[in-house]
DSSP file (Angstrom, degrees, kcal/mol; ACC not computed):
  #  RESIDUE AA STRUCTURE BP1 BP2  ACC     N-H-->O    O-->H-N    N-H-->O    O-->H-N    TCO  KAPPA ALPHA  PHI   PSI    X-CA   Y-CA   Z-CA
    1    1 A X              0   0    0      0, 0.0     2,-0.4     0, 0.0     8,-0.0   0.000 360.0 360.0 360.0 137.9  -21.0   64.4   46.4
    2    2 A X        -     0   0    0      8,-0.0     8,-0.5     0, 0.0     2,-0.4  -0.850 360.0-155.7-102.8 131.3  -19.5   66.5   43.6
    3    3 A X        -     0   0    0     -2,-0.4     6,-0.2     6,-0.1     2,-0.0  -0.861  16.5-121.4-106.8 140.3  -16.5   65.4   41.8
    4    4 A X    >   -     0   0    0      4,-1.1     3,-1.8    -2,-0.4    -1,-0.0  -0.304  33.8-104.4 -72.1 161.3  -14.0   67.7   39.9
    5    5 A X  T 3  S+     0   0    0      1,-0.3    -1,-0.1     2,-0.1    -2,-0.0   0.726 115.3  68.4 -62.5 -23.5  -13.4   67.2   36.2
    6    6 A X  T 3  S-     0   0    0      2,-0.2    -1,-0.3     1,-0.1     3,-0.1   0.618 112.4-114.4 -71.5  -9.6  -10.0   65.5   36.8
    7    7 A X  S <  S+     0   0    0     -3,-1.8     2,-0.4     1,-0.3    -2,-0.1   0.492  79.6 121.3  87.8   2.7  -11.8   62.5   38.3
    8    8 A X        -     0   0    0      4,-0.1    -4,-1.1     1,-0.0    -1,-0.3  -0.790  67.2-116.0 -99.1 143.8  -10.2   63.3   41.7
    9    9 A X    >   -     0   0    0     -2,-0.4     3,-1.9    -6,-0.2    -6,-0.1  -0.455  46.2 -88.3 -68.6 146.4  -12.2   63.9   44.8
   10   10 A X  T 3  S+     0   0    0     -8,-0.5    -1,-0.1     1,-0.3     3,-0.1  -0.326 115.6  26.1 -58.2 138.6  -11.7   67.4   46.2
   11   11 A X  T 3  S+     0   0    0      1,-0.3     2,-0.5    -3,-0.1    -1,-0.3   0.393  85.1 135.7  88.9  -1.7   -8.9   67.6   48.6
   12   12 A X    <   -     0   0    0     -3,-1.9     4,-0.4     1,-0.1    -1,-0.3  -0.675  33.6-172.7 -79.4 123.2   -7.1   64.7   47.0
   13   13 A X     >  +     0   0    0     -2,-0.5     4,-2.9     1,-0.2     5,-0.2   0.447  59.3  97.7 -97.3   3.9   -3.4   65.7   46.6
   14   14 A X  H  > S+     0   0    0      1,-0.2     4,-1.0     2,-0.2    -1,-0.2   0.891  85.8  46.4 -62.8 -43.2   -2.3   62.7   44.6
   15   15 A X  H  > S+     0   0    0     -3,-0.3     4,-1.9     1,-0.2     3,-0.4   0.904 114.1  46.9 -65.7 -41.7   -2.6   64.6   41.3
   16   16 A X  H  > S+     0   0    0     -4,-0.4     4,-2.3     1,-0.2    -2,-0.2   0.856 107.1  58.0 -68.2 -34.5   -0.8   67.7   42.6
   17   17 A X  H  X S+     0   0    0     -4,-2.9     4,-0.6     1,-0.2    -1,-0.2   0.742 112.9  40.7 -67.5 -21.1    2.0   65.4   44.1
   18   18 A X  H  X S+     0   0    0     -4,-1.0     4,-1.7    -3,-0.4    -1,-0.2   0.782 112.4  55.2 -86.9 -34.0    2.6   64.0   40.6
   19   19 A X  H  X S+     0   0    0     -4,-1.9     4,-1.4     1,-0.2     5,-0.2   0.901 100.6  57.7 -73.9 -37.9    2.3   67.3   38.8
   20   20 A X  H >X S+     0   0    0     -4,-2.3     4,-3.2     2,-0.2     3,-0.6   0.947 110.8  41.3 -59.5 -51.6    4.9   69.2   40.9
   21   21 A X  H 3X S+     0   0    0     -4,-0.6     4,-2.7     1,-0.2     5,-0.5   0.897 110.8  59.2 -60.5 -38.8    7.8   66.7   40.0
   22   22 A X  H 3< S+     0   0    0     -4,-1.7     4,-0.3     1,-0.2    -1,-0.2   0.793 116.5  32.8 -65.0 -25.6    6.6   66.6   36.4
   23   23 A X  H <X S+     0   0    0     -4,-1.4     4,-1.3    -3,-0.6    -2,-0.2   0.869 122.3  45.0 -91.8 -46.3    7.2   70.3   36.1
   24   24 A X  H  X S+     0   0    0     -4,-3.2     4,-2.7    -5,-0.2     5,-0.2   0.831 106.2  58.2 -76.4 -32.1   10.1   70.9   38.4
   25   25 A X  H  X S+     0   0    0     -4,-2.7     4,-2.9    -5,-0.3     5,-0.2   0.966 108.1  44.6 -62.8 -52.8   12.3   67.9   37.3
   26   26 A X  H  > S+     0   0    0     -5,-0.5     4,-2.4    -4,-0.3    -1,-0.2   0.876 113.8  51.0 -58.0 -36.7   12.6   69.0   33.6
   27   27 A X  H  X S+     0   0    0     -4,-1.3     4,-2.3     2,-0.2    -1,-0.2   0.928 112.3  47.1 -69.4 -40.9   13.2   72.6   34.7
   28   28 A X  H  X S+     0   0    0     -4,-2.7     4,-2.9     2,-0.2     5,-0.2   0.904 111.1  52.7 -62.1 -41.3   16.0   71.4   37.0
   29   29 A X  H  X S+     0   0    0     -4,-2.9     4,-2.8    -5,-0.2    74,-0.3   0.921 110.3  46.0 -57.1 -47.9   17.4   69.3   34.3
   30   30 A X  H  X S+     0   0    0     -4,-2.4     4,-2.8     2,-0.2     5,-0.2   0.910 112.4  51.2 -63.7 -41.4   17.5   72.1   31.8
   31   31 A X  H  X S+     0   0    0     -4,-2.3     4,-2.4     2,-0.2    -2,-0.2   0.944 113.5  44.9 -61.0 -47.0   19.2   74.4   34.4
   32   32 A X  H  X S+     0   0    0     -4,-2.9     4,-3.4     2,-0.2     5,-0.3   0.934 112.3  51.1 -63.0 -45.0   21.8   71.8   35.2
   33   33 A X  H  X S+     0   0    0     -4,-2.8     4,-2.6    -5,-0.2    -2,-0.2   0.900 113.2  45.9 -58.0 -44.1   22.5   71.0   31.6
   34   34 A X  H  X S+     0   0    0     -4,-2.8     4,-2.1     2,-0.2    -1,-0.2   0.927 113.7  48.5 -63.7 -45.4   22.9   74.7   30.8
   35   35 A X  H  X S+     0   0    0     -4,-2.4     4,-1.7    -5,-0.2    -2,-0.2   0.916 115.7  43.2 -58.0 -48.2   25.1   75.3   33.8
   36   36 A X  H  X>S+     0   0    0     -4,-3.4     4,-3.4     1,-0.2     5,-0.6   0.910 111.7  55.1 -67.1 -39.6   27.3   72.3   33.0
   37   37 A X  H  X5S+     0   0    0     -4,-2.6     4,-1.5    -5,-0.3    -1,-0.2   0.870 108.9  47.3 -60.7 -37.4   27.4   73.2   29.3
   38   38 A X  H  <5S+     0   0    0     -4,-2.1    -1,-0.2     2,-0.2    -2,-0.2   0.862 116.7  45.2 -67.5 -37.9   28.7   76.7   30.2
   39   39 A X  H  <5S+     0   0    0     -4,-1.7    -2,-0.2    -5,-0.2    -3,-0.1   0.927 133.5  11.9 -76.7 -47.5   31.3   75.2   32.5
   40   40 A X  H  <5S-     0   0    0     -4,-3.4     4,-0.3     1,-0.2    -3,-0.2   0.522 112.2-100.5-113.8  -6.2   32.7   72.3   30.3
   41   41 A X     X< -     0   0    0     -4,-1.5     4,-2.2    -5,-0.6    -1,-0.2   0.005  30.1 -87.1 101.3 152.1   31.2   73.0   26.9
   42   42 A X  H  > S+     0   0    0      1,-0.2     4,-2.5     2,-0.2     5,-0.2   0.912 123.4  50.2 -65.1 -44.5   28.3   71.7   24.9
   43   43 A X  H  > S+     0   0    0      1,-0.2     4,-2.7     2,-0.2    -1,-0.2   0.932 112.4  46.6 -59.4 -46.9   30.2   68.8   23.3
   44   44 A X  H  > S+     0   0    0     -4,-0.3     4,-2.0     1,-0.2    -1,-0.2   0.857 111.5  52.4 -66.2 -34.1   31.6   67.6   26.7
   45   45 A X  H  X S+     0   0    0     -4,-2.2     4,-2.1     2,-0.2    -1,-0.2   0.925 110.2  47.0 -68.8 -42.4   28.2   67.9   28.2
   46   46 A X  H  X S+     0   0    0     -4,-2.5     4,-2.7     1,-0.2     5,-0.2   0.909 112.1  51.2 -57.4 -44.7   26.6   65.8   25.5
   47   47 A X  H  X S+     0   0    0     -4,-2.7     4,-2.5     1,-0.2    -1,-0.2   0.849 108.2  52.6 -64.0 -34.9   29.4   63.3   25.9
   48   48 A X  H  X S+     0   0    0     -4,-2.0     4,-2.3     2,-0.2    -1,-0.2   0.894 111.0  45.8 -67.7 -41.8   28.8   63.2   29.6
   49   49 A X  H  X S+     0   0    0     -4,-2.1     4,-2.1     2,-0.2    -2,-0.2   0.923 114.1  47.6 -65.3 -42.8   25.1   62.4   29.2
   50   50 A X  H  X S+     0   0    0     -4,-2.7     4,-2.3     2,-0.2    -2,-0.2   0.909 113.2  48.9 -66.0 -40.7   25.7   59.8   26.6
   51   51 A X  H  X S+     0   0    0     -4,-2.5     4,-3.1    -5,-0.2     5,-0.2   0.900 110.7  50.5 -66.4 -38.5   28.4   58.2   28.7
   52   52 A X  H  X S+     0   0    0     -4,-2.3     4,-2.5     1,-0.2    -1,-0.2   0.902 112.3  48.3 -65.1 -38.5   26.2   58.2   31.9
   53   53 A X  H  X S+     0   0    0     -4,-2.1     4,-2.1    -5,-0.2    -2,-0.2   0.894 112.8  46.1 -67.2 -39.6   23.4   56.6   29.8
   54   54 A X  H  X S+     0   0    0     -4,-2.3     4,-2.1     2,-0.2    -2,-0.2   0.930 115.7  46.5 -69.8 -46.5   25.7   53.9   28.4
   55   55 A X  H  X S+     0   0    0     -4,-3.1     4,-2.8     1,-0.2    -2,-0.2   0.917 112.5  49.8 -59.5 -41.2   27.2   53.1   31.7
   56   56 A X  H  X S+     0   0    0     -4,-2.5     4,-3.1    -5,-0.2     5,-0.2   0.882 108.5  53.4 -65.3 -38.6   23.8   53.0   33.4
   57   57 A X  H  X S+     0   0    0     -4,-2.1     4,-2.1     2,-0.2    -1,-0.2   0.926 111.7  46.1 -57.9 -46.8   22.6   50.6   30.6
   58   58 A X  H  X S+     0   0    0     -4,-2.1     4,-2.1     1,-0.2    -2,-0.2   0.939 116.1  44.4 -58.9 -51.1   25.5   48.3   31.3
   59   59 A X  H  X S+     0   0    0     -4,-2.8     4,-3.3     1,-0.2     5,-0.3   0.887 110.7  53.9 -65.4 -39.5   25.0   48.5   35.1
   60   60 A X  H  X S+     0   0    0     -4,-3.1     4,-2.5     1,-0.2    -1,-0.2   0.912 110.4  46.9 -63.2 -42.2   21.2   48.1   34.8
   61   61 A X  H  X S+     0   0    0     -4,-2.1     4,-2.4    -5,-0.2    -1,-0.2   0.921 114.8  46.6 -64.5 -43.5   21.6   44.9   32.8
   62   62 A X  H  X S+     0   0    0     -4,-2.1     4,-1.7     2,-0.2    -2,-0.2   0.926 117.0  43.4 -63.8 -47.6   24.2   43.5   35.2
   63   63 A X  H  X S+     0   0    0     -4,-3.3     4,-2.5     2,-0.2     5,-0.2   0.890 111.8  54.6 -67.1 -39.8   22.1   44.4   38.3
   64   64 A X  H  X S+     0   0    0     -4,-2.5     4,-2.4    -5,-0.3    -2,-0.2   0.931 109.9  46.1 -62.9 -44.0   18.9   43.1   36.7
   65   65 A X  H  X S+     0   0    0     -4,-2.4     4,-2.3     1,-0.2    -1,-0.2   0.892 111.3  53.0 -66.6 -34.1   20.5   39.7   36.0
   66   66 A X  H  X S+     0   0    0     -4,-1.7     4,-1.8     2,-0.2    -2,-0.2   0.885 109.9  48.2 -65.6 -39.2   21.9   39.7   39.6
   67   67 A X  H  X S+     0   0    0     -4,-2.5     4,-2.4     2,-0.2    -2,-0.2   0.890 109.1  52.0 -68.7 -40.5   18.4   40.3   40.9
   68   68 A X  H  X S+     0   0    0     -4,-2.4     4,-2.3     1,-0.2    -2,-0.2   0.923 109.4  51.1 -61.2 -43.5   16.8   37.6   38.8
   69   69 A X  H  X S+     0   0    0     -4,-2.3     4,-2.0     1,-0.2    -1,-0.2   0.889 110.1  48.8 -62.2 -37.2   19.4   35.2   40.1
   70   70 A X  H  X S+     0   0    0     -4,-1.8     4,-2.4     2,-0.2    -1,-0.2   0.885 111.0  50.1 -72.3 -35.2   18.7   36.1   43.7
   71   71 A X  H  X S+     0   0    0     -4,-2.4     4,-2.4     2,-0.2    -2,-0.2   0.913 110.1  50.9 -65.1 -40.3   14.9   35.8   43.1
   72   72 A X  H  X S+     0   0    0     -4,-2.3     4,-2.4     2,-0.2    -2,-0.2   0.893 109.2  51.3 -62.7 -41.9   15.4   32.3   41.6
   73   73 A X  H  X S+     0   0    0     -4,-2.0     4,-2.0     2,-0.2    -2,-0.2   0.929 110.3  48.9 -57.6 -47.9   17.5   31.3   44.6
   74   74 A X  H  <>S+     0   0    0     -4,-2.4     5,-3.1     1,-0.2     4,-0.2   0.923 112.9  46.9 -62.2 -43.3   14.8   32.4   47.0
   75   75 A X  H ><5S+     0   0    0     -4,-2.4     3,-1.6     1,-0.2    -1,-0.2   0.916 110.9  51.3 -66.2 -43.6   12.1   30.5   45.1
   76   76 A X  H 3<5S+     0   0    0     -4,-2.4    -1,-0.2     1,-0.3    -2,-0.2   0.836 110.4  49.8 -63.8 -33.5   14.2   27.4   44.9
   77   77 A X  T 3<5S-     0   0    0     -4,-2.0    -1,-0.3    -5,-0.2    -2,-0.2   0.451 119.8-111.4 -83.6  -0.2   14.8   27.6   48.7
   78   78 A X  T < 5S+     0   0    0     -3,-1.6     2,-0.3     1,-0.3    -3,-0.2   0.762  73.7 136.2  80.8  18.8   11.0   28.0   49.2
   79   79 A X      < -     0   0    0     -5,-3.1     2,-0.5    -6,-0.2    -1,-0.3  -0.813  63.4-113.6-106.7 141.6   11.3   31.7   50.4
   80   80 A X        -     0   0    0     -2,-0.3     2,-1.9     1,-0.1     3,-0.4  -0.646  27.4-139.3 -71.6 121.3    9.0   34.5   49.2
   81   81 A X     >  +     0   0    0     -2,-0.5     4,-3.1     1,-0.2     5,-0.2  -0.214  52.8 140.0 -83.4  51.9   11.4   36.8   47.2
   82   82 A X  H  > S+     0   0    0     -2,-1.9     4,-2.3     1,-0.2    -1,-0.2   0.936  72.4  46.4 -61.0 -45.5   10.0   40.0   48.5
   83   83 A X  H  > S+     0   0    0     -3,-0.4     4,-2.6     1,-0.2    -1,-0.2   0.927 114.8  48.3 -61.0 -45.1   13.4   41.8   48.8
   84   84 A X  H  > S+     0   0    0      1,-0.2     4,-2.0     2,-0.2    -1,-0.2   0.868 109.5  51.8 -68.3 -36.7   14.3   40.6   45.3
   85   85 A X  H  X S+     0   0    0     -4,-3.1     4,-2.2     2,-0.2    -1,-0.2   0.909 111.5  46.9 -64.7 -40.0   11.1   41.7   43.8
   86   86 A X  H  X S+     0   0    0     -4,-2.3     4,-2.5    -5,-0.2    -2,-0.2   0.906 110.7  53.1 -66.8 -39.6   11.5   45.2   45.3
   87   87 A X  H  X S+     0   0    0     -4,-2.6     4,-2.4     2,-0.2    -1,-0.2   0.885 107.3  51.2 -60.1 -38.8   15.1   45.2   44.1
   88   88 A X  H  X S+     0   0    0     -4,-2.0     4,-2.3     2,-0.2    -2,-0.2   0.915 109.3  51.2 -63.9 -43.7   13.9   44.4   40.6
   89   89 A X  H  X S+     0   0    0     -4,-2.2     4,-2.2     1,-0.2    -2,-0.2   0.899 111.9  46.4 -60.1 -40.4   11.4   47.3   40.8
   90   90 A X  H  X S+     0   0    0     -4,-2.5     4,-2.4     2,-0.2    -2,-0.2   0.867 110.7  51.2 -73.3 -35.7   14.2   49.6   41.8
   91   91 A X  H  X S+     0   0    0     -4,-2.4     4,-2.4     2,-0.2    -2,-0.2   0.907 112.2  48.4 -67.3 -36.8   16.5   48.4   39.1
   92   92 A X  H  X S+     0   0    0     -4,-2.3     4,-2.6     2,-0.2    -2,-0.2   0.913 110.9  50.1 -64.8 -43.3   13.6   49.0   36.6
   93   93 A X  H  X S+     0   0    0     -4,-2.2     4,-2.5     2,-0.2    -2,-0.2   0.905 110.7  51.0 -60.2 -43.0   13.1   52.5   38.1
   94   94 A X  H  X S+     0   0    0     -4,-2.4     4,-2.1     2,-0.2    -2,-0.2   0.946 108.9  50.4 -59.1 -49.9   16.9   53.1   37.7
   95   95 A X  H  X S+     0   0    0     -4,-2.4     4,-1.6     1,-0.2    -2,-0.2   0.917 110.1  49.6 -57.6 -45.8   16.8   52.1   34.1
   96   96 A X  H  X S+     0   0    0     -4,-2.6     4,-1.4     1,-0.2    -1,-0.2   0.891 109.7  51.3 -64.2 -35.2   13.9   54.4   33.4
   97   97 A X  H  < S+     0   0    0     -4,-2.5    -1,-0.2     1,-0.2    -2,-0.2   0.852 108.7  51.9 -65.0 -32.6   15.7   57.3   35.1
   98   98 A X  H  < S+     0   0    0     -4,-2.1    -1,-0.2     1,-0.2    -2,-0.2   0.767 104.2  57.0 -75.3 -25.4   18.7   56.6   32.9
   99   99 A X  H  < S+     0   0    0     -4,-1.6    -1,-0.2    -5,-0.2    -2,-0.2   0.829  90.1  86.3 -75.3 -31.6   16.6   56.6   29.8
  100  100 A X  S  < S-     0   0    0     -4,-1.4     2,-0.2    -5,-0.2     6,-0.1  -0.463  90.5-111.2 -69.6 139.9   15.3   60.1   30.5
  101  101 A X  S    S+     0   0    0     -2,-0.1     2,-0.2     4,-0.1     4,-0.1  -0.516  72.1  69.8 -73.7 138.2   17.7   62.8   29.2
  102  102 A X  S  > S-     0   0    0     -2,-0.2     4,-1.0    -4,-0.1   -72,-0.1  -0.493  76.1-105.7 136.5 157.6   19.5   64.8   31.8
  103  103 A X  H  > S+     0   0    0    -74,-0.3     4,-2.8     2,-0.2     5,-0.2   0.875 110.4  55.0 -79.9 -41.2   22.2   64.7   34.4
  104  104 A X  H  > S+     0   0    0      1,-0.2     4,-2.2     2,-0.2     5,-0.2   0.913 111.2  44.0 -61.3 -44.8   20.0   64.7   37.5
  105  105 A X  H  > S+     0   0    0      2,-0.2     4,-2.6     1,-0.2    -1,-0.2   0.854 112.3  54.5 -69.8 -34.3   18.0   61.7   36.4
  106  106 A X  H  X S+     0   0    0     -4,-1.0     4,-3.3     2,-0.2    -2,-0.2   0.930 110.2  46.0 -62.7 -45.6   21.2   59.9   35.3
  107  107 A X  H  X S+     0   0    0     -4,-2.8     4,-2.6     2,-0.2    -2,-0.2   0.925 114.9  47.6 -61.8 -44.9   22.8   60.5   38.8
  108  108 A X  H  X S+     0   0    0     -4,-2.2     4,-2.0    -5,-0.2    -2,-0.2   0.928 115.1  45.7 -62.8 -43.3   19.5   59.3   40.5
  109  109 A X  H  X S+     0   0    0     -4,-2.6     4,-1.2     1,-0.2    -2,-0.2   0.949 113.5  48.6 -67.1 -47.1   19.4   56.2   38.2
  110  110 A X  H >< S+     0   0    0     -4,-3.3     3,-0.6     1,-0.2     4,-0.5   0.927 111.3  50.7 -58.6 -44.2   23.1   55.4   38.7
  111  111 A X  H >< S+     0   0    0     -4,-2.6     3,-1.5     1,-0.2     6,-0.3   0.900 105.8  55.7 -59.0 -42.0   22.8   55.7   42.5
  112  112 A X  H 3< S+     0   0    0     -4,-2.0    -1,-0.2     1,-0.3    -2,-0.2   0.757 101.4  59.6 -63.5 -25.8   19.8   53.4   42.4
  113  113 A X  T << S+     0   0    0     -4,-1.2     2,-0.5    -3,-0.6    -1,-0.3   0.607  82.8  93.0 -79.8 -12.0   22.0   50.8   40.7
  114  114 A X  S <> S-     0   0    0     -3,-1.5     4,-2.8    -4,-0.5     3,-0.3  -0.716  78.2-137.2 -83.1 125.2   24.4   50.7   43.6
  115  115 A X  H  > S+     0   0    0     -2,-0.5     4,-2.4     1,-0.2     5,-0.2   0.900 101.2  51.8 -53.9 -46.9   23.3   47.8   46.0
  116  116 A X  H  > S+     0   0    0      1,-0.2     4,-1.7     2,-0.2    -1,-0.2   0.907 114.8  42.5 -62.3 -37.7   23.9   49.8   49.2
  117  117 A X  H  > S+     0   0    0     -3,-0.3     4,-2.6    -6,-0.3    -1,-0.2   0.897 114.3  51.6 -68.5 -41.9   21.8   52.8   47.9
  118  118 A X  H  X S+     0   0    0     -4,-2.8     4,-2.8    -7,-0.3    -2,-0.2   0.850 105.4  56.0 -68.8 -32.0   19.2   50.3   46.5
  119  119 A X  H  X S+     0   0    0     -4,-2.4     4,-3.0    -5,-0.3    -1,-0.2   0.938 109.5  47.1 -65.5 -45.3   19.0   48.6   50.0
  120  120 A X  H  X S+     0   0    0     -4,-1.7     4,-2.1     2,-0.2    -2,-0.2   0.926 113.2  47.1 -60.3 -45.4   18.1   52.0   51.6
  121  121 A X  H  X S+     0   0    0     -4,-2.6     4,-3.0     2,-0.2     5,-0.2   0.938 112.2  51.9 -62.8 -43.9   15.5   52.7   49.0
  122  122 A X  H  X S+     0   0    0     -4,-2.8     4,-3.0     1,-0.2     5,-0.2   0.942 110.1  47.3 -57.9 -50.6   14.1   49.2   49.4
  123  123 A X  H  X S+     0   0    0     -4,-3.0     4,-2.0     1,-0.2    -1,-0.2   0.879 113.0  48.2 -58.3 -37.1   13.8   49.6   53.1
  124  124 A X  H  X S+     0   0    0     -4,-2.1     4,-1.9     2,-0.2    -2,-0.2   0.906 113.8  47.7 -68.3 -41.4   12.2   53.0   52.7
  125  125 A X  H  X S+     0   0    0     -4,-3.0     4,-2.5     1,-0.2    -2,-0.2   0.873 109.7  53.1 -68.1 -37.1    9.7   51.5   50.0
  126  126 A X  H  X S+     0   0    0     -4,-3.0     4,-2.6    -5,-0.2     5,-0.2   0.921 106.9  52.3 -65.2 -40.7    8.9   48.5   52.3
  127  127 A X  H  X S+     0   0    0     -4,-2.0     4,-2.8    -5,-0.2    -2,-0.2   0.931 111.7  47.7 -62.7 -41.8    8.0   50.9   55.2
  128  128 A X  H  X S+     0   0    0     -4,-1.9     4,-2.3     1,-0.2    -2,-0.2   0.931 111.5  47.5 -63.2 -46.7    5.7   52.7   52.9
  129  129 A X  H  X S+     0   0    0     -4,-2.5     4,-2.7     2,-0.2    -1,-0.2   0.888 113.4  49.6 -61.4 -41.1    4.1   49.6   51.5
  130  130 A X  H  X S+     0   0    0     -4,-2.6     4,-2.8     1,-0.2     5,-0.2   0.937 109.4  52.1 -66.9 -43.4    3.6   48.2   55.1
  131  131 A X  H  X>S+     0   0    0     -4,-2.8     5,-2.3    -5,-0.2     4,-0.7   0.905 111.7  45.8 -56.6 -42.3    2.1   51.5   56.2
  132  132 A X  H  <5S+     0   0    0     -4,-2.3     3,-0.4     3,-0.2    -2,-0.2   0.913 113.0  50.0 -66.3 -41.0   -0.4   51.3   53.3
  133  133 A X  H  <5S+     0   0    0     -4,-2.7    -2,-0.2     1,-0.2    -1,-0.2   0.918 115.0  42.4 -63.8 -42.8   -1.2   47.8   54.0
  134  134 A X  H ><5S-     0   0    0     -4,-2.8     3,-0.9    -5,-0.2    -1,-0.2   0.526 108.3-124.9 -81.3  -6.9   -1.8   48.4   57.7
  135  135 A X  T 3<5 -     0   0    0     -4,-0.7    -3,-0.2    -3,-0.4    -4,-0.1   0.861  69.7 -51.9  66.1  33.7   -3.7   51.6   56.9
  136  136 A X  T 3 <S+     0   0    0     -5,-2.3     3,-0.2    -6,-0.2    -1,-0.2   0.513 118.6 107.3  82.9   4.5   -1.4   53.8   59.2
  137  137 A X    <   +     0   0    0     -3,-0.9     2,-1.0    -6,-0.3    -2,-0.1   0.700  55.8  79.0 -85.0 -20.9   -1.9   51.5   62.2
  138  138 A X              0   0    0      1,-0.2    -1,-0.2    -7,-0.2    -3,-0.1  -0.246 360.0 360.0 -95.4  49.6    1.6   49.9   62.2
  139  139 A X              0   0    0     -2,-1.0    -1,-0.2    -3,-0.2    -2,-0.1   0.471 360.0 360.0 -87.3 360.0    3.8   52.5   63.8
């Protein structure tokens, strides 16, 4: 069997599936920042990005602490804290999105910090993990 230089087997789309967002997200961020900057001005756009980051940092900390308390409650009750661990992962993802400069990633990060949105994302992520564990057999 011959392997390509990237270390991936031929036909493996994993690398391409990561490369496309790595190219498209920054391009979309620049386009949005330019459009918003033209509409409300450069200073207001920068203020908006900074305010979204600050608000996101505050919310990420608050939600992170809430998730840790929920995990501790589950452990104290003798329950496996699967939902809490996924919530923690999603809060971490939200914080990472908020660190990235740009309005689109800020909006995505802020949305992930909202418990109802995070619950939807957690259910989606749980279904993916279950499918991976069952090898596609658990439909």
